[in-house]
N, CA, C and O atoms as CSV, one atom per row, in Angstrom:
chain,resi,resn,atom,element,x,y,z
A,1,MET,N,N,-15.006,10.123,-18.832
A,1,MET,CA,C,-13.594,10.385,-18.413
A,1,MET,C,C,-12.890,11.737,-18.563
A,1,MET,O,O,-13.010,12.244,-19.679
A,2,PHE,N,N,-12.089,12.507,-17.541
A,2,PHE,CA,C,-11.705,13.365,-17.834
A,2,PHE,C,C,-10.236,13.554,-18.334
A,2,PHE,O,O,-9.252,12.856,-18.090
A,3,ARG,N,N,-10.340,14.627,-19.061
A,3,ARG,CA,C,-9.007,14.592,-19.811
A,3,ARG,C,C,-8.225,16.014,-19.456
A,3,ARG,O,O,-8.912,16.975,-19.110
A,4,TYR,N,N,-6.975,16.122,-19.532
A,4,TYR,CA,C,-6.014,17.428,-18.842
A,4,TYR,C,C,-6.959,18.461,-19.304
A,4,TYR,O,O,-7.508,18.330,-20.398
A,5,GLU,N,N,-7.233,19.690,-18.388
A,5,GLU,CA,C,-7.766,21.054,-18.719
A,5,GLU,C,C,-7.004,21.969,-18.297
A,5,GLU,O,O,-7.159,22.280,-17.116
A,6,ASN,N,N,-6.366,22.408,-18.777
A,6,ASN,CA,C,-5.746,24.004,-18.610
A,6,ASN,C,C,-6.506,24.886,-18.513
A,6,ASN,O,O,-6.979,25.482,-19.480
A,7,SER,N,N,-6.809,25.175,-17.096
A,7,SER,CA,C,-7.804,25.864,-16.433
A,7,SER,C,C,-7.220,27.463,-16.208
A,7,SER,O,O,-6.264,27.681,-15.463
A,8,LYS,N,N,-7.922,28.533,-16.948
A,8,LYS,CA,C,-7.237,29.856,-16.529
A,8,LYS,C,C,-8.504,30.687,-15.758
A,8,LYS,O,O,-9.692,30.479,-16.004
A,9,ILE,N,N,-7.969,31.718,-14.728
A,9,ILE,CA,C,-8.994,32.558,-14.772
A,9,ILE,C,C,-8.390,33.743,-14.397
A,9,ILE,O,O,-7.683,33.944,-13.409
A,10,GLU,N,N,-8.813,34.711,-15.493
A,10,GLU,CA,C,-8.085,36.245,-15.311
A,10,GLU,C,C,-6.659,35.954,-15.916
A,10,GLU,O,O,-5.760,36.600,-15.377
A,11,ASP,N,N,-6.290,35.126,-16.910
A,11,ASP,CA,C,-4.988,34.957,-17.451
A,11,ASP,C,C,-4.476,34.183,-16.209
A,11,ASP,O,O,-3.271,34.101,-16.448
A,12,GLU,N,N,-4.691,33.569,-15.021
A,12,GLU,CA,C,-3.782,32.814,-14.137
A,12,GLU,C,C,-4.292,31.588,-13.625
A,12,GLU,O,O,-5.447,31.442,-13.226
A,13,LYS,N,N,-3.057,30.356,-13.650
A,13,LYS,CA,C,-3.510,29.007,-14.023
A,13,LYS,C,C,-4.184,28.914,-12.750
A,13,LYS,O,O,-3.796,29.459,-11.717
A,14,SER,N,N,-5.517,27.984,-12.914
A,14,SER,CA,C,-6.398,27.667,-11.930
A,14,SER,C,C,-6.251,26.292,-11.271
A,14,SER,O,O,-6.285,25.593,-12.283
A,15,TYR,N,N,-6.140,25.618,-10.463
A,15,TYR,CA,C,-5.811,24.044,-9.788
A,15,TYR,C,C,-7.082,23.819,-9.254
A,15,TYR,O,O,-7.107,23.484,-8.069
A,16,GLY,N,N,-8.118,23.922,-9.836
A,16,GLY,CA,C,-9.672,23.851,-8.708
A,16,GLY,C,C,-10.125,22.030,-9.354
A,16,GLY,O,O,-10.506,21.021,-8.759
A,17,LYS,N,N,-9.907,22.256,-10.461
A,17,LYS,CA,C,-10.184,20.429,-10.476
A,17,LYS,C,C,-9.092,19.901,-10.491
A,17,LYS,O,O,-8.020,20.506,-10.529
A,18,GLN,N,N,-9.286,18.396,-10.456
A,18,GLN,CA,C,-8.299,17.351,-9.999
A,18,GLN,C,C,-7.617,16.992,-11.453
A,18,GLN,O,O,-6.549,16.388,-11.353
A,19,ASN,N,N,-8.111,17.297,-12.907
A,19,ASN,CA,C,-7.606,17.334,-14.224
A,19,ASN,C,C,-7.011,18.214,-14.404
A,19,ASN,O,O,-6.264,18.114,-15.377
A,20,SER,N,N,-6.971,19.452,-13.688
A,20,SER,CA,C,-5.999,20.774,-14.256
A,20,SER,C,C,-4.757,20.503,-13.642
A,20,SER,O,O,-4.089,21.433,-14.094
A,21,GLY,N,N,-3.873,19.747,-12.795
A,21,GLY,CA,C,-2.945,19.744,-12.271
A,21,GLY,C,C,-1.944,19.209,-13.489
A,21,GLY,O,O,-2.151,18.714,-14.597
A,22,ASN,N,N,-0.738,19.561,-12.717
A,22,ASN,CA,C,0.612,18.900,-13.788
A,22,ASN,C,C,0.738,17.545,-13.408
A,22,ASN,O,O,1.528,17.013,-14.187
A,23,TRP,N,N,0.372,16.846,-12.672
A,23,TRP,CA,C,0.374,15.537,-12.437
A,23,TRP,C,C,-0.540,14.837,-13.120
A,23,TRP,O,O,-0.309,13.657,-13.384
A,24,TRP,N,N,-1.782,15.481,-13.535
A,24,TRP,CA,C,-2.662,14.918,-14.341
A,24,TRP,C,C,-2.272,14.766,-15.644
A,24,TRP,O,O,-2.543,13.830,-16.396
A,25,LYS,N,N,-1.331,16.181,-15.963
A,25,LYS,CA,C,-0.929,16.589,-17.571
A,25,LYS,C,C,0.263,15.168,-18.121
A,25,LYS,O,O,0.408,14.458,-19.116
A,26,ARG,N,N,0.936,15.356,-16.721
A,26,ARG,CA,C,1.988,14.426,-17.141
A,26,ARG,C,C,1.980,12.625,-17.015
A,26,ARG,O,O,2.814,11.922,-17.585
A,27,ALA,N,N,1.084,12.201,-16.324
A,27,ALA,CA,C,0.451,11.076,-16.469
A,27,ALA,C,C,-0.424,10.564,-17.496
A,27,ALA,O,O,-0.522,9.366,-17.765
A,28,GLU,N,N,-1.259,11.787,-18.244
A,28,GLU,CA,C,-1.992,11.681,-19.632
A,28,GLU,C,C,-0.893,11.290,-20.462
A,28,GLU,O,O,-1.002,10.344,-21.242
A,29,ARG,N,N,0.321,12.060,-20.328
A,29,ARG,CA,C,1.053,11.857,-21.569
A,29,ARG,C,C,1.702,11.062,-21.590
A,29,ARG,O,O,2.360,10.899,-22.618
A,30,SER,N,N,1.860,10.176,-20.512
A,30,SER,CA,C,2.591,8.623,-20.475
A,30,SER,C,C,1.756,7.706,-20.934
A,30,SER,O,O,2.309,6.647,-21.230
A,31,ILE,N,N,0.599,7.752,-21.095
A,31,ILE,CA,C,-0.136,6.457,-21.242
A,31,ILE,C,C,-0.990,6.670,-22.510
A,31,ILE,O,O,-1.505,7.744,-22.821
A,32,SER,N,N,-1.065,5.697,-23.095
A,32,SER,CA,C,-1.319,5.404,-24.775
A,32,SER,C,C,-3.000,6.450,-24.600
A,32,SER,O,O,-3.554,6.765,-23.547
A,33,ASN,N,N,-3.485,6.799,-26.164
A,33,ASN,CA,C,-4.490,7.758,-26.216
A,33,ASN,C,C,-5.991,7.127,-26.058
A,33,ASN,O,O,-7.033,7.776,-25.972
A,34,HIS,N,N,-5.828,5.471,-26.040
A,34,HIS,CA,C,-7.112,4.787,-25.965
A,34,HIS,C,C,-7.270,4.635,-24.613
A,34,HIS,O,O,-8.231,3.919,-24.333
A,35,THR,N,N,-6.552,5.135,-23.520
A,35,THR,CA,C,-6.555,4.522,-21.654
A,35,THR,C,C,-7.023,5.876,-21.243
A,35,THR,O,O,-6.813,6.847,-21.970
A,36,ASN,N,N,-7.757,5.997,-19.909
A,36,ASN,CA,C,-8.285,7.328,-19.184
A,36,ASN,C,C,-7.310,6.725,-18.190
A,36,ASN,O,O,-6.713,5.649,-18.162
A,37,ILE,N,N,-7.350,7.833,-17.339
A,37,ILE,CA,C,-7.002,7.625,-15.806
A,37,ILE,C,C,-8.274,7.711,-14.879
A,37,ILE,O,O,-9.064,8.654,-14.854
A,38,LEU,N,N,-8.330,6.662,-14.188
A,38,LEU,CA,C,-9.018,6.366,-13.145
A,38,LEU,C,C,-8.759,7.204,-11.999
A,38,LEU,O,O,-7.665,7.000,-11.474
A,39,SER,N,N,-9.416,8.010,-11.525
A,39,SER,CA,C,-9.210,8.692,-10.000
A,39,SER,C,C,-10.346,8.093,-9.013
A,39,SER,O,O,-11.570,8.051,-9.134
A,40,ILE,N,N,-9.291,7.553,-7.777
A,40,ILE,CA,C,-10.141,6.483,-6.841
A,40,ILE,C,C,-10.187,7.530,-5.733
A,40,ILE,O,O,-9.044,7.856,-5.412
A,41,ILE,N,N,-11.316,8.281,-4.914
A,41,ILE,CA,C,-11.033,8.866,-4.220
A,41,ILE,C,C,-12.069,7.877,-2.611
A,41,ILE,O,O,-13.127,7.257,-2.505
A,42,PHE,N,N,-10.902,8.290,-1.668
A,42,PHE,CA,C,-11.456,7.384,-0.486
A,42,PHE,C,C,-11.664,8.754,0.416
A,42,PHE,O,O,-11.048,9.799,0.208
A,43,TYR,N,N,-12.589,8.567,1.398
A,43,TYR,CA,C,-12.855,9.550,2.529
A,43,TYR,C,C,-13.619,8.866,3.636
A,43,TYR,O,O,-14.397,7.920,3.513
A,44,SER,N,N,-13.215,9.594,4.899
A,44,SER,CA,C,-14.320,8.847,6.032
A,44,SER,C,C,-14.609,10.054,6.740
A,44,SER,O,O,-14.192,11.177,6.458
A,45,ASP,N,N,-15.473,9.676,7.832
A,45,ASP,CA,C,-16.135,10.660,8.403
A,45,ASP,C,C,-16.617,10.134,9.515
A,45,ASP,O,O,-17.048,8.983,9.438
A,46,ALA,N,N,-16.659,10.738,10.632
A,46,ALA,CA,C,-17.010,10.188,11.770
A,46,ALA,C,C,-18.521,9.775,12.098
A,46,ALA,O,O,-19.305,10.718,11.995
A,47,THR,N,N,-19.022,8.681,12.434
A,47,THR,CA,C,-20.765,8.810,12.530
A,47,THR,C,C,-20.606,8.139,14.011
A,47,THR,O,O,-19.933,7.210,14.459
A,48,THR,N,N,-21.661,9.165,14.615
A,48,THR,CA,C,-22.143,8.367,15.675
A,48,THR,C,C,-23.418,7.872,15.780
A,48,THR,O,O,-24.469,8.354,15.356
A,49,THR,N,N,-23.103,6.289,16.731
A,49,THR,CA,C,-24.218,5.175,16.360
A,49,THR,C,C,-25.021,5.185,17.555
A,49,THR,O,O,-25.440,4.069,17.861
A,50,ASP,N,N,-25.336,6.084,18.280
A,50,ASP,CA,C,-26.407,5.959,19.394
A,50,ASP,C,C,-26.966,7.039,19.540
A,50,ASP,O,O,-26.423,8.046,19.085
A,51,THR,N,N,-28.261,7.127,20.245
A,51,THR,CA,C,-29.000,8.542,20.712
A,51,THR,C,C,-28.343,9.233,21.858
A,51,THR,O,O,-28.825,10.321,22.173
A,52,LEU,N,N,-27.642,8.926,22.324
A,52,LEU,CA,C,-26.644,9.504,23.601
A,52,LEU,C,C,-25.349,9.878,23.053
A,52,LEU,O,O,-24.483,10.267,23.836
A,53,GLU,N,N,-25.110,9.811,21.814
A,53,GLU,CA,C,-23.478,10.207,21.128
A,53,GLU,C,C,-22.645,9.892,21.898
A,53,GLU,O,O,-21.881,10.758,22.324
A,54,LYS,N,N,-22.527,8.509,22.332
A,54,LYS,CA,C,-21.360,8.363,23.254
A,54,LYS,C,C,-20.220,7.117,22.119
A,54,LYS,O,O,-19.045,6.852,22.374
A,55,SER,N,N,-20.984,6.596,20.984
A,55,SER,CA,C,-20.804,5.420,20.348
A,55,SER,C,C,-20.144,6.227,18.518
A,55,SER,O,O,-20.783,6.833,17.658
A,56,SER,N,N,-19.184,5.976,18.559
A,56,SER,CA,C,-19.059,6.766,17.028
A,56,SER,C,C,-18.255,5.467,16.370
A,56,SER,O,O,-17.704,4.544,16.970
A,57,LEU,N,N,-18.369,5.696,14.947
A,57,LEU,CA,C,-17.553,4.308,13.971
A,57,LEU,C,C,-17.113,5.625,12.835
A,57,LEU,O,O,-17.641,6.723,12.657
A,58,HIS,N,N,-16.184,5.117,12.330
A,58,HIS,CA,C,-15.174,5.570,11.113
A,58,HIS,C,C,-15.404,5.351,9.972
A,58,HIS,O,O,-14.377,5.589,9.335
A,59,PRO,N,N,-16.425,4.926,9.149
A,59,PRO,CA,C,-16.423,4.172,7.862
A,59,PRO,C,C,-15.632,5.263,6.766
A,59,PRO,O,O,-15.633,6.494,6.794
A,60,ILE,N,N,-15.112,4.534,6.013
A,60,ILE,CA,C,-14.279,4.564,4.862
A,60,ILE,C,C,-14.931,4.536,3.854
A,60,ILE,O,O,-15.589,3.495,3.852
A,61,TYR,N,N,-15.192,5.397,2.577
A,61,TYR,CA,C,-15.889,5.282,1.481
A,61,TYR,C,C,-15.249,5.074,0.690
A,61,TYR,O,O,-14.068,5.290,0.959
A,62,VAL,N,N,-15.554,4.520,-0.816
A,62,VAL,CA,C,-14.921,4.710,-1.906
A,62,VAL,C,C,-15.679,5.564,-2.762
A,62,VAL,O,O,-16.907,5.533,-2.685
A,63,SER,N,N,-15.028,6.423,-3.673
A,63,SER,CA,C,-15.870,6.810,-4.865
A,63,SER,C,C,-14.928,6.417,-6.190
A,63,SER,O,O,-14.073,5.550,-6.372
A,64,LEU,N,N,-15.454,7.394,-6.966
A,64,LEU,CA,C,-14.514,7.355,-8.614
A,64,LEU,C,C,-14.348,9.046,-8.683
A,64,LEU,O,O,-15.312,9.808,-8.749
A,65,GLY,N,N,-13.266,9.374,-8.662
A,65,GLY,CA,C,-13.074,10.891,-9.154
A,65,GLY,C,C,-13.916,11.528,-10.252
A,65,GLY,O,O,-14.290,12.700,-10.295
A,66,ASN,N,N,-14.156,10.533,-11.155
A,66,ASN,CA,C,-14.089,10.654,-12.803
A,66,ASN,C,C,-15.703,10.743,-12.771
A,66,ASN,O,O,-16.418,10.805,-13.771
A,67,ILE,N,N,-16.087,10.737,-11.577
A,67,ILE,CA,C,-17.747,10.823,-11.613
A,67,ILE,C,C,-18.390,12.374,-11.487
A,67,ILE,O,O,-18.516,12.773,-10.329
A,68,SER,N,N,-18.644,12.928,-12.135
A,68,SER,CA,C,-19.062,14.380,-11.520
A,68,SER,C,C,-19.343,14.773,-10.155
A,68,SER,O,O,-20.334,14.185,-9.722
A,69,THR,N,N,-18.898,15.431,-9.475
A,69,THR,CA,C,-19.173,15.809,-8.084
A,69,THR,C,C,-20.486,15.883,-7.574
A,69,THR,O,O,-20.712,15.405,-6.462
A,70,TRP,N,N,-21.715,16.612,-8.477
A,70,TRP,CA,C,-22.809,16.420,-8.090
A,70,TRP,C,C,-23.594,14.819,-8.260
A,70,TRP,O,O,-24.571,14.364,-7.665
A,71,ARG,N,N,-22.989,14.401,-8.995
A,71,ARG,CA,C,-23.376,12.656,-8.870
A,71,ARG,C,C,-22.569,12.112,-8.160
A,71,ARG,O,O,-23.036,11.170,-7.520
A,72,ARG,N,N,-21.312,12.367,-7.979
A,72,ARG,CA,C,-20.703,11.760,-6.723
A,72,ARG,C,C,-20.925,11.658,-5.425
A,72,ARG,O,O,-20.559,10.755,-4.673
A,73,ASN,N,N,-21.659,12.804,-5.134
A,73,ASN,CA,C,-22.294,12.484,-3.891
A,73,ASN,C,C,-23.833,12.247,-3.593
A,73,ASN,O,O,-24.587,12.758,-2.765
A,74,LYS,N,N,-24.035,11.213,-4.646
A,74,LYS,CA,C,-25.731,10.750,-4.576
A,74,LYS,C,C,-25.134,9.320,-3.663
A,74,LYS,O,O,-23.929,9.080,-3.597
A,75,GLU,N,N,-26.047,8.566,-3.086
A,75,GLU,CA,C,-25.724,7.527,-2.445
A,75,GLU,C,C,-25.195,6.130,-3.067
A,75,GLU,O,O,-24.423,5.431,-2.410
A,76,ASP,N,N,-25.623,5.755,-4.320
A,76,ASP,CA,C,-25.517,4.942,-5.055
A,76,ASP,C,C,-24.271,5.106,-5.955
A,76,ASP,O,O,-24.172,4.329,-6.904
A,77,ALA,N,N,-23.104,6.235,-5.715
A,77,ALA,CA,C,-22.255,6.821,-6.841
A,77,ALA,C,C,-20.880,6.422,-5.389
A,77,ALA,O,O,-19.744,6.850,-5.597
A,78,LYS,N,N,-21.105,5.765,-4.285
A,78,LYS,CA,C,-20.181,5.436,-3.400
A,78,LYS,C,C,-20.554,4.396,-2.579
A,78,LYS,O,O,-21.688,4.068,-2.229
A,79,GLN,N,N,-19.023,3.699,-2.188
A,79,GLN,CA,C,-19.342,2.177,-1.553
A,79,GLN,C,C,-18.606,2.281,-0.352
A,79,GLN,O,O,-17.486,2.786,-0.273
A,80,LEU,N,N,-19.341,1.731,0.708
A,80,LEU,CA,C,-18.482,1.578,2.079
A,80,LEU,C,C,-17.778,0.208,1.956
A,80,LEU,O,O,-18.152,-0.932,1.678
A,81,LEU,N,N,-16.675,0.759,2.258
A,81,LEU,CA,C,-15.289,-0.010,2.313
A,81,LEU,C,C,-15.188,-0.699,3.531
A,81,LEU,O,O,-15.115,-1.927,3.582
A,82,GLY,N,N,-15.179,0.034,4.516
A,82,GLY,CA,C,-14.992,-0.779,5.742
A,82,GLY,C,C,-14.968,0.153,6.913
A,82,GLY,O,O,-15.970,0.836,7.125
A,83,TYR,N,N,-14.072,0.236,7.583
A,83,TYR,CA,C,-14.478,1.313,9.399
A,83,TYR,C,C,-12.788,0.911,9.551
A,83,TYR,O,O,-12.065,-0.067,9.361
A,84,LEU,N,N,-12.699,1.987,9.906
A,84,LEU,CA,C,-11.092,2.356,10.609
A,84,LEU,C,C,-11.434,2.206,12.306
A,84,LEU,O,O,-12.472,2.581,12.851
A,85,PRO,N,N,-10.492,1.684,12.833
A,85,PRO,CA,C,-10.119,1.651,14.168
A,85,PRO,C,C,-10.283,2.496,15.087
A,85,PRO,O,O,-9.687,3.482,14.652
A,86,ILE,N,N,-10.769,2.805,16.237
A,86,ILE,CA,C,-10.596,3.903,16.882
A,86,ILE,C,C,-9.762,3.492,18.290
A,86,ILE,O,O,-10.100,2.673,19.144
A,87,LEU,N,N,-8.843,4.141,18.251
A,87,LEU,CA,C,-7.930,4.213,19.628
A,87,LEU,C,C,-8.509,4.426,20.524
A,87,LEU,O,O,-9.662,4.656,20.158
A,88,SER,N,N,-8.387,4.529,21.996
A,88,SER,CA,C,-8.942,5.156,22.773
A,88,SER,C,C,-7.832,5.037,24.224
A,88,SER,O,O,-7.560,4.040,24.893
A,89,ALA,N,N,-7.465,6.131,24.336
A,89,ALA,CA,C,-6.538,6.600,25.534
A,89,ALA,C,C,-7.105,6.463,26.968
A,89,ALA,O,O,-8.052,7.126,27.390
A,90,LYS,N,N,-6.475,5.600,27.618
A,90,LYS,CA,C,-6.905,6.031,29.016
A,90,LYS,C,C,-7.140,7.350,29.909
A,90,LYS,O,O,-7.856,7.442,30.906
A,91,ASN,N,N,-6.490,8.178,29.404
A,91,ASN,CA,C,-5.921,9.474,29.916
A,91,ASN,C,C,-5.836,10.699,29.027
A,91,ASN,O,O,-5.789,10.408,27.832
A,92,GLU,N,N,-5.805,11.922,29.290
A,92,GLU,CA,C,-5.403,12.885,28.304
A,92,GLU,C,C,-3.996,12.886,28.169
A,92,GLU,O,O,-3.463,13.250,27.120
A,93,LYS,N,N,-3.242,12.438,29.331
A,93,LYS,CA,C,-2.034,12.381,29.140
A,93,LYS,C,C,-1.310,11.356,28.714
A,93,LYS,O,O,-0.097,11.527,28.593
A,94,GLU,N,N,-1.953,9.954,28.367
A,94,GLU,CA,C,-1.254,9.030,27.282
A,94,GLU,C,C,-2.133,9.509,25.925
A,94,GLU,O,O,-1.517,9.072,24.953
A,95,LYS,N,N,-3.051,10.066,25.589
A,95,LYS,CA,C,-3.378,10.524,24.425
A,95,LYS,C,C,-2.519,11.780,24.072
A,95,LYS,O,O,-2.873,12.194,22.968
A,96,LYS,N,N,-1.633,12.448,24.550
A,96,LYS,CA,C,-1.228,13.409,24.089
A,96,LYS,C,C,0.466,12.684,23.843
A,96,LYS,O,O,1.292,13.220,23.104
A,97,SER,N,N,0.726,11.445,24.591
A,97,SER,CA,C,1.843,10.907,24.251
A,97,SER,C,C,2.404,10.821,23.033
A,97,SER,O,O,1.632,10.588,22.103
A,98,SER,N,N,3.700,10.965,22.765
A,98,SER,CA,C,4.361,10.730,21.293
A,98,SER,C,C,4.110,8.961,21.176
A,98,SER,O,O,4.223,8.471,20.052
A,99,GLU,N,N,3.838,8.222,22.120
A,99,GLU,CA,C,4.120,6.336,21.893
A,99,GLU,C,C,2.211,6.055,21.537
A,99,GLU,O,O,1.796,5.072,20.923
A,100,PHE,N,N,1.333,7.150,22.086
A,100,PHE,CA,C,-0.010,6.740,21.632
A,100,PHE,C,C,-0.281,8.011,20.279
A,100,PHE,O,O,-1.276,7.939,19.557
A,101,LYS,N,N,0.431,8.760,20.171
A,101,LYS,CA,C,0.170,9.168,18.515
A,101,LYS,C,C,0.703,7.912,17.403
A,101,LYS,O,O,0.020,7.294,16.587
A,102,GLU,N,N,1.925,7.814,17.653
A,102,GLU,CA,C,2.856,6.677,17.036
A,102,GLU,C,C,1.648,5.375,16.757
A,102,GLU,O,O,1.406,4.810,15.690
A,103,LEU,N,N,1.284,5.243,17.534
A,103,LEU,CA,C,0.376,3.835,17.998
A,103,LEU,C,C,-1.047,4.145,16.668
A,103,LEU,O,O,-1.232,3.354,15.743
A,104,ALA,N,N,-1.636,5.038,16.811
A,104,ALA,CA,C,-2.406,5.806,16.317
A,104,ALA,C,C,-1.911,5.782,14.579
A,104,ALA,O,O,-2.451,5.169,13.659
A,105,ARG,N,N,-1.042,6.426,14.553
A,105,ARG,CA,C,-0.470,6.915,12.702
A,105,ARG,C,C,-0.717,4.814,12.318
A,105,ARG,O,O,-1.524,4.229,11.596
A,106,GLU,N,N,0.448,4.281,13.242
A,106,GLU,CA,C,0.591,3.011,12.761
A,106,GLU,C,C,-0.858,2.166,12.600
A,106,GLU,O,O,-0.912,1.443,11.605
A,107,THR,N,N,-1.788,2.182,13.297
A,107,THR,CA,C,-2.878,1.466,12.961
A,107,THR,C,C,-3.241,1.927,11.876
A,107,THR,O,O,-3.349,1.265,10.844
A,108,PHE,N,N,-3.589,3.755,12.059
A,108,PHE,CA,C,-4.309,4.097,10.378
A,108,PHE,C,C,-3.690,3.839,9.112
A,108,PHE,O,O,-4.408,3.936,8.117
A,109,HIS,N,N,-2.191,3.451,8.939
A,109,HIS,CA,C,-1.897,3.005,7.978
A,109,HIS,C,C,-2.022,1.651,7.814
A,109,HIS,O,O,-2.388,1.382,6.670
A,110,ASN,N,N,-1.890,0.876,8.384
A,110,ASN,CA,C,-2.409,-0.516,8.733
A,110,ASN,C,C,-3.228,-0.694,7.896
A,110,ASN,O,O,-3.166,-1.174,6.764
A,111,SER,N,N,-4.610,0.012,8.922
A,111,SER,CA,C,-5.650,-0.480,8.122
A,111,SER,C,C,-6.178,-0.125,6.999
A,111,SER,O,O,-7.085,-0.705,6.402
A,112,ILE,N,N,-5.441,1.137,6.594
A,112,ILE,CA,C,-5.925,1.425,5.336
A,112,ILE,C,C,-5.117,0.568,4.132
A,112,ILE,O,O,-5.737,0.351,3.091
A,113,LYS,N,N,-3.718,0.074,4.272
A,113,LYS,CA,C,-3.065,-1.001,3.731
A,113,LYS,C,C,-3.743,-2.284,3.696
A,113,LYS,O,O,-3.411,-3.181,2.921
A,114,PHE,N,N,-4.719,-2.376,4.559
A,114,PHE,CA,C,-5.538,-3.681,4.479
A,114,PHE,C,C,-6.716,-3.815,3.571
A,114,PHE,O,O,-7.123,-4.713,2.835
A,115,LEU,N,N,-7.139,-2.563,3.889
A,115,LEU,CA,C,-8.254,-2.265,2.988
A,115,LEU,C,C,-8.148,-2.076,1.565
A,115,LEU,O,O,-9.028,-2.361,0.753
A,116,LEU,N,N,-6.832,-1.497,1.265
A,116,LEU,CA,C,-6.483,-1.070,-0.214
A,116,LEU,C,C,-5.852,-2.402,-1.042
A,116,LEU,O,O,-5.969,-2.698,-2.231
A,117,ASP,N,N,-5.273,-2.958,-0.154
A,117,ASP,CA,C,-4.508,-4.512,-0.586
A,117,ASP,C,C,-4.893,-5.089,-1.926
A,117,ASP,O,O,-4.088,-5.148,-2.856
A,118,PRO,N,N,-6.428,-5.612,-2.027
A,118,PRO,CA,C,-6.754,-6.019,-3.084
A,118,PRO,C,C,-6.702,-5.207,-4.227
A,118,PRO,O,O,-6.912,-5.673,-5.346
A,119,LEU,N,N,-6.418,-3.942,-4.014
A,119,LEU,CA,C,-6.079,-2.863,-5.276
A,119,LEU,C,C,-4.661,-3.547,-6.116
A,119,LEU,O,O,-4.546,-3.818,-7.311
A,120,PHE,N,N,-3.841,-3.672,-5.186
A,120,PHE,CA,C,-2.587,-4.082,-5.669
A,120,PHE,C,C,-2.059,-5.880,-5.693
A,120,PHE,O,O,-0.938,-6.380,-5.602
A,121,GLN,N,N,-3.210,-6.399,-5.831
A,121,GLN,CA,C,-2.767,-7.673,-6.045
A,121,GLN,C,C,-3.241,-8.021,-7.591
A,121,GLN,O,O,-4.377,-7.702,-7.944
A,122,GLY,N,N,-2.440,-8.607,-8.395
A,122,GLY,CA,C,-2.886,-9.162,-9.894
A,122,GLY,C,C,-2.447,-8.148,-10.767
A,122,GLY,O,O,-1.784,-7.230,-10.284
A,123,ASP,N,N,-2.690,-8.157,-11.902
A,123,ASP,CA,C,-2.826,-7.161,-12.739
A,123,ASP,C,C,-3.506,-5.742,-13.211
A,123,ASP,O,O,-2.870,-4.818,-13.719
A,124,GLY,N,N,-4.842,-5.741,-12.964
A,124,GLY,CA,C,-5.688,-4.630,-12.408
A,124,GLY,C,C,-7.254,-5.161,-11.415
A,124,GLY,O,O,-7.444,-6.081,-10.620
A,125,VAL,N,N,-7.948,-4.299,-11.837
A,125,VAL,CA,C,-9.004,-4.307,-11.155
A,125,VAL,C,C,-10.149,-4.474,-11.932
A,125,VAL,O,O,-9.959,-3.784,-12.933
A,126,ASP,N,N,-11.550,-5.176,-12.032
A,126,ASP,CA,C,-12.379,-5.185,-12.501
A,126,ASP,C,C,-13.381,-4.765,-12.066
A,126,ASP,O,O,-13.811,-5.258,-11.023
A,127,PHE,N,N,-13.973,-3.886,-12.609
A,127,PHE,CA,C,-15.275,-3.083,-12.670
A,127,PHE,C,C,-16.620,-3.482,-13.135
A,127,PHE,O,O,-16.611,-4.156,-14.165
A,128,ASN,N,N,-17.720,-3.237,-12.640
A,128,ASN,CA,C,-18.836,-3.289,-13.256
A,128,ASN,C,C,-19.854,-2.187,-13.459
A,128,ASN,O,O,-20.929,-2.183,-12.860
A,129,ILE,N,N,-19.549,-1.414,-14.172
A,129,ILE,CA,C,-20.380,0.089,-14.686
A,129,ILE,C,C,-21.523,-0.349,-15.748
A,129,ILE,O,O,-21.366,-1.062,-16.739
A,130,ASP,N,N,-22.805,0.311,-15.248
A,130,ASP,CA,C,-23.813,0.136,-16.137
A,130,ASP,C,C,-23.937,-1.359,-16.822
A,130,ASP,O,O,-24.112,-1.520,-18.029
A,131,ASP,N,N,-23.829,-2.331,-15.948
A,131,ASP,CA,C,-23.891,-4.045,-15.940
A,131,ASP,C,C,-23.012,-4.067,-17.264
A,131,ASP,O,O,-23.474,-4.772,-18.161
A,132,LYS,N,N,-22.033,-3.525,-17.481
A,132,LYS,CA,C,-20.744,-3.810,-18.465
A,132,LYS,C,C,-19.612,-4.197,-17.680
A,132,LYS,O,O,-19.260,-3.291,-16.925
A,133,ASP,N,N,-18.757,-5.492,-17.585
A,133,ASP,CA,C,-17.746,-5.806,-16.860
A,133,ASP,C,C,-16.748,-4.780,-17.662
A,133,ASP,O,O,-16.878,-4.509,-18.856
A,134,ILE,N,N,-15.669,-4.227,-16.748
A,134,ILE,CA,C,-15.044,-3.391,-17.439
A,134,ILE,C,C,-13.192,-3.750,-16.716
A,134,ILE,O,O,-12.873,-3.264,-15.631
A,135,CYS,N,N,-12.469,-4.391,-17.313
A,135,CYS,CA,C,-11.616,-4.585,-16.862
A,135,CYS,C,C,-10.144,-3.547,-17.363
A,135,CYS,O,O,-9.864,-3.031,-18.445
A,136,SER,N,N,-9.387,-3.551,-15.950
A,136,SER,CA,C,-8.203,-2.392,-16.067
A,136,SER,C,C,-7.284,-2.839,-16.218
A,136,SER,O,O,-7.249,-4.069,-16.198
A,137,LYS,N,N,-6.296,-2.229,-16.402
A,137,LYS,CA,C,-4.462,-2.535,-15.938
A,137,LYS,C,C,-4.067,-1.635,-15.108
A,137,LYS,O,O,-3.952,-0.434,-15.354
A,138,ARG,N,N,-3.799,-2.294,-13.889
A,138,ARG,CA,C,-2.965,-1.254,-12.946
A,138,ARG,C,C,-1.702,-0.476,-13.459
A,138,ARG,O,O,-0.916,-0.973,-14.266
A,139,ARG,N,N,-1.607,0.415,-13.085
A,139,ARG,CA,C,0.133,1.155,-14.017
A,139,ARG,C,C,0.127,2.239,-12.577
A,139,ARG,O,O,-0.761,2.955,-12.113
A,140,SER,N,N,1.509,1.983,-12.159
A,140,SER,CA,C,1.625,3.030,-10.849
A,140,SER,C,C,2.602,4.174,-11.761
A,140,SER,O,O,3.065,3.980,-12.884
A,141,TYR,N,N,2.770,5.548,-10.814
A,141,TYR,CA,C,3.571,6.377,-11.106
A,141,TYR,C,C,4.515,6.818,-10.095
A,141,TYR,O,O,5.355,7.675,-10.368
């Protein structure tokens, strides 16, 4: 687990790590000494699904920011959460229209809400780490 780190490079504040920011410092001060901040990372990258490169998917993965970067990049440190829908416009004019852009934003936000909804139900999230069940209480800031 990461604790707040006041990183400095040549006497200047450095914000290169997630736990060196002001938010982390404030959040850590607001919780008890026996609890930790869990950083959840979601990321997506378009993936081509055919040899002609005409079809693609947008998988969204989840990982924990509390895992060191070198370890987090390993296959077993991330989990496929789902796929984001891809909207297709019939032509370039429609693609550039404000209506299409608004529909794309709305579709993205609704998809993320659907995928993340289980995190916001109930009192917390249960994890299984190293074959140990860990129950966490949800707290928002």
